[in-house]
MARMIPA-501151 format. One record per residue: residue number from 1; residue in three letters; x, y, z of N, C-alpha, C in turn. Coordinates in steps of 0.1 Angstrom, whole numbers, plus 5000, padded with zeros to 4 digits. Layout:
N
 num residuo n_px n_py n_pz ca_px ca_py ca_pz c_px c_py c_pz
 NUM     ALA    X    Y    Z     X     Y     Z    X    Y    Z
...
// end
This chain:
245
 num residuo n_px n_py n_pz ca_px ca_py ca_pz c_px c_py c_pz
   1     UNK 3041 4387 5528  3040  4393  5514 3028 4387 5507
   2     UNK 3018 4395 5505  3005  4390  5499 2999 4401 5490
   3     UNK 2995 4397 5478  2988  4406  5469 2974 4400 5469
   4     UNK 2964 4409 5470  2950  4405  5471 2942 4409 5458
   5     UNK 2933 4400 5454  2924  4402  5443 2910 4400 5447
   6     UNK 2901 4409 5443  2886  4408  5445 2879 4412 5433
   7     UNK 2867 4408 5431  2858  4412  5420 2844 4409 5423
   8     UNK 2835 4414 5415  2821  4411  5416 2814 4413 5430
   9     UNK 2817 4424 5436  2811  4427  5449 2797 4432 5447
  10     UNK 2794 4439 5436  2781  4444  5432 2775 4452 5444
  11     UNK 2783 4461 5449  2778  4469  5460 2768 4479 5456
  12     UNK 2757 4480 5464  2747  4491  5462 2740 4493 5476
  13     UNK 2731 4502 5476  2724  4506  5488 2715 4495 5493
  14     UNK 2711 4486 5485  2701  4475  5488 2708 4464 5496
  15     UNK 2721 4463 5496  2728  4452  5503 2739 4459 5512
  16     UNK 2734 4465 5523  2743  4473  5532 2753 4463 5539
  17     UNK 2749 4451 5542  2758  4442  5549 2770 4439 5541
  18     UNK 2769 4438 5528  2780  4435  5519 2789 4447 5519
  19     UNK 2783 4459 5518  2791  4471  5518 2799 4472 5531
  20     UNK 2793 4468 5543  2800  4468  5555 2811 4458 5555
  21     UNK 2809 4446 5549  2819  4436  5548 2831 4441 5540
  22     UNK 2828 4448 5529  2839  4455  5521 2847 4465 5530
  23     UNK 2839 4473 5537  2846  4482  5546 2855 4476 5556
  24     UNK 2851 4465 5562  2859  4458  5572 2872 4452 5565
  25     UNK 2870 4446 5553  2881  4441  5545 2891 4452 5542
  26     UNK 2886 4463 5538  2895  4474  5534 2903 4480 5547
  27     UNK 2896 4480 5558  2902  4486  5570 2911 4476 5577
  28     UNK 2910 4463 5573  2918  4453  5579 2929 4447 5570
  29     UNK 2926 4436 5564  2937  4429  5557 2942 4436 5545
  30     UNK 2933 4444 5538  2937  4451  5526 2949 4461 5529
  31     UNK 2949 4467 5541  2959  4476  5545 2973 4469 5547
  32     UNK 2973 4456 5549  2985  4449  5552 2991 4443 5539
  33     UNK 2984 4445 5528  2988  4438  5515 2999 4446 5508
  34     UNK 3006 4439 5499  3015  4445  5490 3008 4453 5479
  35     UNK 2996 4448 5475  2988  4455  5465 2974 4449 5465
  36     UNK 2965 4457 5460  2951  4452  5459 2946 4455 5445
  37     UNK 2940 4444 5439  2935  4445  5425 2920 4443 5426
  38     UNK 2912 4452 5421  2897  4450  5420 2894 4448 5405
  39     UNK 2889 4436 5402  2887  4432  5388 2873 4434 5383
  40     UNK 2867 4445 5386  2854  4448  5380 2842 4444 5388
  41     UNK 2831 4451 5385  2818  4449  5391 2819 4452 5406
  42     UNK 2827 4462 5410  2827  4466  5423 2813 4471 5427
  43     UNK 2807 4478 5418  2793  4483  5420 2783 4475 5413
  44     UNK 2771 4474 5418  2760  4468  5411 2757 4476 5398
  45     UNK 2758 4489 5399  2757  4497  5387 2764 4510 5389
  46     UNK 2770 4516 5379  2777  4529  5380 2774 4536 5368
  47     UNK 2766 4548 5369  2761  4555  5357 2769 4568 5355
  48     UNK 2780 4570 5362  2788  4582  5360 2794 4586 5373
  49     UNK 2805 4593 5372  2812  4597  5384 2805 4609 5392
  50     UNK 2795 4614 5386  2787  4624  5393 2776 4618 5401
  51     UNK 2775 4605 5402  2765  4599  5411 2768 4602 5425
  52     UNK 2759 4609 5432  2761  4613  5446 2758 4602 5457
  53     UNK 2756 4590 5453  2752  4580  5462 2761 4578 5474
  54     UNK 2755 4575 5486  2762  4573  5498 2772 4561 5497
  55     UNK 2767 4551 5490  2775  4539  5488 2788 4542 5480
  56     UNK 2786 4549 5469  2798  4553  5461 2808 4561 5469
  57     UNK 2803 4571 5477  2812  4579  5486 2819 4570 5496
  58     UNK 2811 4561 5502  2817  4552  5512 2828 4543 5506
  59     UNK 2825 4538 5495  2835  4529  5488 2848 4536 5484
  60     UNK 2846 4548 5478  2857  4556  5474 2866 4560 5486
  61     UNK 2859 4563 5497  2867  4567  5509 2875 4555 5515
  62     UNK 2869 4543 5515  2876  4532  5520 2888 4528 5511
  63     UNK 2886 4530 5498  2898  4527  5489 2909 4537 5491
  64     UNK 2905 4550 5492  2914  4561  5495 2923 4558 5507
  65     UNK 2916 4553 5518  2923  4550  5530 2934 4540 5528
  66     UNK 2931 4530 5520  2941  4519  5517 2952 4525 5509
  67     UNK 2949 4532 5499  2959  4539  5490 2968 4548 5498
  68     UNK 2962 4556 5507  2970  4565  5516 2978 4558 5526
  69     UNK 2975 4545 5529  2983  4537  5538 2995 4531 5530
  70     UNK 2996 4534 5517  3008  4529  5510 3006 4516 5502
  71     UNK 2993 4512 5501  2990  4500  5493 2985 4504 5479
  72     UNK 2992 4501 5468  2986  4504  5455 2973 4497 5452
  73     UNK 2963 4504 5448  2950  4498  5444 2948 4500 5429
  74     UNK 2945 4489 5422  2943  4490  5408 2929 4484 5405
  75     UNK 2923 4489 5394  2909  4486  5391 2907 4483 5376
  76     UNK 2900 4473 5373  2896  4470  5359 2881 4471 5359
  77     UNK 2876 4478 5349  2862  4480  5348 2855 4467 5345
  78     UNK 2843 4466 5351  2834  4454  5348 2823 4457 5339
  79     UNK 2814 4448 5337  2802  4450  5329 2792 4458 5336
  80     UNK 2792 4459 5349  2783  4467  5357 2788 4481 5360
  81     UNK 2801 4483 5359  2807  4496  5363 2817 4501 5353
  82     UNK 2814 4498 5340  2823  4502  5329 2824 4518 5328
  83     UNK 2815 4525 5334  2815  4540  5334 2823 4546 5345
  84     UNK 2830 4538 5353  2839  4544  5363 2850 4551 5355
  85     UNK 2851 4564 5359  2860  4573  5352 2872 4578 5360
  86     UNK 2879 4587 5354  2891  4593  5360 2887 4601 5373
  87     UNK 2876 4607 5373  2872  4615  5385 2871 4606 5398
  88     UNK 2864 4595 5396  2863  4585  5407 2876 4579 5411
  89     UNK 2884 4576 5401  2897  4570  5403 2906 4580 5411
  90     UNK 2906 4592 5408  2913  4602  5416 2908 4603 5430
  91     UNK 2895 4603 5431  2889  4605  5445 2893 4593 5453
  92     UNK 2893 4581 5447  2896  4569  5455 2911 4566 5456
  93     UNK 2919 4573 5448  2934  4570  5448 2938 4557 5442
  94     UNK 2930 4553 5432  2933  4540  5425 2936 4543 5410
  95     UNK 2943 4534 5404  2946  4535  5390 2937 4525 5382
  96     UNK 2933 4530 5370  2924  4521  5362 2933 4514 5352
  97     UNK 2932 4501 5351  2940  4493  5342 2932 4490 5329
  98     UNK 2938 4487 5318  2931  4483  5306 2926 4468 5309
  99     UNK 2917 4464 5300  2912  4450  5301 2915 4444 5287
 100     UNK 2924 4434 5286  2932  4428  5296 2944 4437 5300
 101     UNK 2950 4433 5312  2963  4440  5316 2973 4429 5320
 102     UNK 2985 4432 5319  2996  4423  5323 3003 4429 5335
 103     UNK 3004 4422 5346  3012  4427  5358 3022 4416 5362
 104     UNK 3031 4421 5370  3041  4412  5376 3037 4408 5390
 105     UNK 3037 4396 5393  3034  4391  5407 3046 4383 5412
 106     UNK 3054 4390 5420  3065  4384  5426 3075 4377 5416
 107     UNK 3077 4385 5405  3086  4381  5395 3080 4373 5384
 108     UNK 3067 4370 5384  3060  4362  5374 3049 4370 5368
 109     UNK 3048 4370 5354  3037  4378  5348 3023 4371 5349
 110     UNK 3013 4379 5350  2999  4373  5350 2990 4383 5342
 111     UNK 2980 4377 5335  2971  4384  5327 2959 4387 5337
 112     UNK 2954 4399 5337  2942  4402  5345 2931 4407 5336
 113     UNK 2919 4402 5339  2907  4406  5331 2895 4407 5340
 114     UNK 2885 4414 5336  2872  4413  5343 2867 4399 5340
 115     UNK 2867 4395 5328  2862  4381  5324 2852 4381 5314
 116     UNK 2844 4392 5312  2833  4391  5302 2838 4390 5288
 117     UNK 2850 4394 5285  2856  4393  5271 2858 4378 5268
 118     UNK 2859 4370 5278  2861  4355  5276 2848 4348 5273
 119     UNK 2837 4354 5275  2824  4347  5273 2819 4350 5258
 120     UNK 2826 4346 5249  2823  4349  5235 2811 4341 5229
 121     UNK 2807 4331 5236  2795  4324  5232 2782 4332 5233
 122     UNK 2782 4342 5241  2771  4351  5243 2772 4362 5233
 123     UNK 2768 4360 5220  2770  4369  5209 2762 4382 5212
 124     UNK 2750 4381 5217  2742  4393  5220 2749 4402 5230
 125     UNK 2754 4396 5241  2761  4404  5251 2773 4411 5245
 126     UNK 2781 4403 5237  2793  4409  5232 2790 4421 5223
 127     UNK 2779 4420 5215  2775  4432  5207 2771 4444 5216
 128     UNK 2764 4441 5227  2760  4452  5236 2773 4457 5243
 129     UNK 2782 4449 5246  2795  4454  5252 2802 4463 5243
 130     UNK 2803 4459 5230  2810  4467  5221 2803 4481 5219
 131     UNK 2790 4481 5219  2783  4494  5218 2785 4503 5230
 132     UNK 2785 4497 5242  2786  4506  5254 2800 4510 5257
 133     UNK 2810 4503 5251  2824  4508  5253 2828 4518 5242
 134     UNK 2819 4521 5233  2822  4531  5223 2822 4545 5229
 135     UNK 2833 4552 5228  2834  4566  5234 2822 4575 5230
 136     UNK 2818 4574 5218  2806  4583  5214 2794 4579 5221
 137     UNK 2791 4566 5223  2779  4561  5231 2780 4566 5245
 138     UNK 2792 4565 5251  2794  4569  5265 2792 4584 5267
 139     UNK 2797 4591 5258  2796  4606  5259 2781 4610 5258
 140     UNK 2774 4604 5249  2760  4607  5247 2752 4602 5260
 141     UNK 2755 4591 5265  2749  4586  5277 2751 4595 5289
 142     UNK 2764 4598 5291  2768  4606  5303 2762 4621 5302
 143     UNK 2758 4625 5290  2752  4638  5288 2738 4639 5293
 144     UNK 2732 4627 5295  2718  4627  5300 2717 4630 5315
 145     UNK 2706 4635 5320  2704  4637  5334 2706 4624 5342
 146     UNK 2711 4626 5354  2714  4615  5363 2702 4606 5365
 147     UNK 2690 4611 5366  2678  4603  5368 2675 4594 5356
 148     UNK 2678 4599 5344  2676  4591  5332 2686 4580 5331
 149     UNK 2698 4583 5336  2708  4572  5335 2706 4561 5346
 150     UNK 2701 4565 5357  2697  4555  5368 2686 4547 5363
 151     UNK 2676 4553 5356  2664  4545  5351 2669 4535 5341
 152     UNK 2678 4540 5332  2683  4531  5322 2690 4519 5328
 153     UNK 2698 4521 5338  2706  4510  5345 2696 4501 5351
 154     UNK 2686 4506 5358  2676  4497  5364 2669 4488 5354
 155     UNK 2665 4495 5343  2658  4487  5332 2667 4477 5326
 156     UNK 2680 4480 5324  2690  4470  5319 2692 4458 5328
 157     UNK 2692 4461 5341  2694  4450  5351 2681 4441 5351
 158     UNK 2670 4447 5350  2657  4439  5350 2656 4431 5337
 159     UNK 2660 4436 5326  2660  4429  5313 2670 4417 5313
 160     UNK 2681 4420 5319  2692  4409  5320 2687 4398 5329
 161     UNK 2681 4402 5340  2676  4391  5350 2665 4383 5343
 162     UNK 2656 4390 5336  2645  4383  5329 2650 4373 5318
 163     UNK 2660 4378 5311  2666  4370  5300 2673 4358 5306
 164     UNK 2681 4360 5316  2688  4348  5322 2678 4339 5329
 165     UNK 2667 4344 5335  2657  4336  5342 2650 4327 5331
 166     UNK 2648 4333 5320  2641  4325  5309 2650 4314 5304
 167     UNK 2663 4317 5303  2673  4307  5298 2674 4295 5308
 168     UNK 2674 4299 5321  2675  4288  5331 2663 4279 5330
 169     UNK 2651 4284 5328  2639  4276  5327 2639 4268 5314
 170     UNK 2643 4274 5303  2641  4267  5290 2652 4258 5286
 171     UNK 2664 4262 5289  2676  4254  5285 2687 4257 5295
 172     UNK 2688 4250 5306  2698  4253  5316 2712 4250 5311
 173     UNK 2714 4241 5302  2727  4238  5297 2732 4250 5289
 174     UNK 2723 4256 5281  2726  4267  5273 2730 4279 5282
 175     UNK 2722 4281 5292  2725  4291  5302 2739 4290 5308
 176     UNK 2742 4278 5312  2755  4275  5318 2766 4278 5308
 177     UNK 2764 4275 5296  2775  4277  5286 2776 4291 5282
 178     UNK 2765 4299 5281  2766  4313  5277 2771 4322 5288
 179     UNK 2769 4318 5300  2774  4326  5311 2787 4322 5317
 180     UNK 2793 4313 5310  2807  4309  5314 2817 4313 5303
 181     UNK 2829 4311 5306  2839  4314  5295 2839 4304 5284
 182     UNK 2843 4308 5272  2845  4299  5261 2859 4294 5261
 183     UNK 2861 4281 5263  2874  4275  5264 2884 4279 5253
 184     UNK 2879 4280 5241  2888  4283  5230 2893 4298 5231
 185     UNK 2884 4306 5236  2888  4320  5238 2899 4321 5250
 186     UNK 2897 4313 5260  2907  4313  5271 2920 4308 5265
 187     UNK 2920 4298 5257  2933  4292  5252 2939 4303 5242
 188     UNK 2931 4309 5234  2936  4319  5225 2942 4331 5233
 189     UNK 2936 4335 5244  2941  4346  5252 2955 4343 5258
 190     UNK 2956 4331 5264  2968  4326  5270 2979 4325 5259
 191     UNK 2975 4320 5247  2985  4318  5236 2989 4332 5231
 192     UNK 2980 4341 5230  2984  4354  5225 2994 4361 5233
 193     UNK 2992 4360 5246  3002  4367  5256 3014 4359 5259
 194     UNK 3013 4346 5257  3024  4337  5261 3027 4337 5275
 195     UNK 3017 4339 5283  3018  4340  5298 3010 4328 5304
 196     UNK 3015 4322 5315  3009  4310  5320 2997 4312 5330
 197     UNK 2995 4324 5335  2985  4327  5345 2975 4337 5341
 198     UNK 2962 4334 5342  2951  4343  5339 2942 4344 5351
 199     UNK 2940 4356 5356  2931  4358  5367 2919 4367 5363
 200     UNK 2907 4363 5366  2895  4370  5362 2883 4368 5371
 201     UNK 2873 4376 5369  2861  4374  5377 2849 4372 5367
 202     UNK 2838 4378 5369  2826  4379  5361 2817 4367 5361
 203     UNK 2822 4355 5360  2814  4343  5359 2808 4338 5372
 204     UNK 2813 4343 5384  2808  4339  5397 2810 4324 5399
 205     UNK 2821 4319 5393  2824  4304  5395 2838 4303 5400
 206     UNK 2840 4306 5413  2854  4306  5419 2860 4292 5418
 207     UNK 2872 4292 5412  2880  4280  5411 2894 4283 5405
 208     UNK 2903 4273 5407  2916  4274  5401 2917 4262 5391
 209     UNK 2918 4266 5378  2918  4256  5368 2932 4254 5362
 210     UNK 2937 4242 5361  2950  4239  5354 2946 4234 5340
 211     UNK 2953 4239 5330  2949  4236  5316 2962 4236 5308
 212     UNK 2962 4229 5297  2973  4228  5288 2970 4237 5276
 213     UNK 2979 4246 5272  2978  4254  5261 2990 4252 5252
 214     UNK 2989 4245 5241  3001  4240  5234 3009 4231 5242
 215     UNK 3022 4234 5244  3030  4226  5252 3032 4232 5266
 216     UNK 3024 4242 5269  3025  4249  5282 3014 4244 5292
 217     UNK 3018 4243 5305  3008  4241  5315 3004 4255 5321
 218     UNK 2992 4258 5320  2987  4272  5324 2977 4271 5335
 219     UNK 2974 4282 5341  2965  4282  5352 2955 4294 5350
 220     UNK 2942 4291 5352  2932  4301  5351 2925 4302 5365
 221     UNK 2926 4314 5371  2920  4316  5384 2907 4324 5383
 222     UNK 2896 4319 5388  2883  4327  5387 2880 4331 5401
 223     UNK 2878 4344 5403  2874  4350  5415 2859 4348 5418
 224     UNK 2856 4347 5431  2842  4346  5434 2834 4359 5436
 225     UNK 2821 4358 5436  2813  4370  5439 2811 4373 5454
 226     UNK 2805 4384 5457  2802  4387  5471 2787 4387 5474
 227     UNK 2780 4379 5468  2765  4378  5471 2762 4371 5484
 228     UNK 2768 4360 5486  2766  4352  5499 2776 4355 5509
 229     UNK 2789 4357 5505  2800  4359  5514 2811 4366 5505
 230     UNK 2821 4371 5512  2832  4377  5505 2841 4367 5499
 231     UNK 2848 4370 5489  2857  4361  5482 2870 4369 5479
 232     UNK 2881 4363 5481  2894  4370  5479 2905 4359 5474
 233     UNK 2913 4363 5465  2924  4355  5460 2936 4361 5467
 234     UNK 2944 4353 5474  2957  4357  5480 2968 4351 5472
 235     UNK 2977 4360 5467  2988  4355  5459 3001 4359 5467
 236     UNK 3009 4349 5470  3022  4351  5477 3033 4346 5468
 237     UNK 3045 4349 5472  3057  4344  5464 3057 4329 5461
 238     UNK 3052 4321 5471  3053  4307  5469 3039 4300 5466
 239     UNK 3029 4308 5462  3017  4301  5458 3005 4311 5459
 240     UNK 2993 4305 5458  2981  4313  5458 2969 4305 5464
 241     UNK 2959 4312 5469  2947  4305  5475 2935 4313 5473
 242     UNK 2924 4307 5470  2911  4314  5470 2904 4312 5484
 243     UNK 2900 4323 5491  2895  4322  5504 2881 4329 5505
 244     UNK 2873 4325 5514  2861  4333  5517 2863 4341 5530
 245     UNK 2855 4352 5530  2856  4361  5542 2845 4358 5552
// end
């Protein structure tokens, strides 16, 4: 009995080896799981469900195969693929969860998030996030031609890389702080839900953290990215482990 969690794969046509690794994972151990949760940034960028890319079609087909094999697949939108919609979800046979979401894992509740909502120290990003999650903004964006949306995504990625590169050079400590979770926000989230387990991705800092929130001992599990190798969290009735593929 195992439930699997992955996030931050950042799949696109420029990294075919990682897409193949995802395919092998889905055709292998994912089909033997009790459930699979994908906690955002499955794609490097997703500009709408009308995107005809081969990578998108391949990924949707592999997820559909797992779902058709009887394994429930759930997805939380990330900061790179927040425009994944109902059309892709239906094609892939997966359900989209809110962020945050609460699920039961072998009789125990857990909070699931992509993780970017926990990085409240990055005020500029949180403002951008709020803007792009606005239904009116999304409707206006999705009404543009596909080529314009792809160009916008490429420009946004380049600007983000340049901004982060500048921070690394000028103030590495600030970069580390802004791109990681804010501890007070983590504590507030765990306190708000009254649940002892929080699982998220986004920060690319895989680890299992034990922390005290009030009089409770809690656990925050951070999923790894798939840039250098695959990363998966395995949760079983008697424990959990972060593994590499």
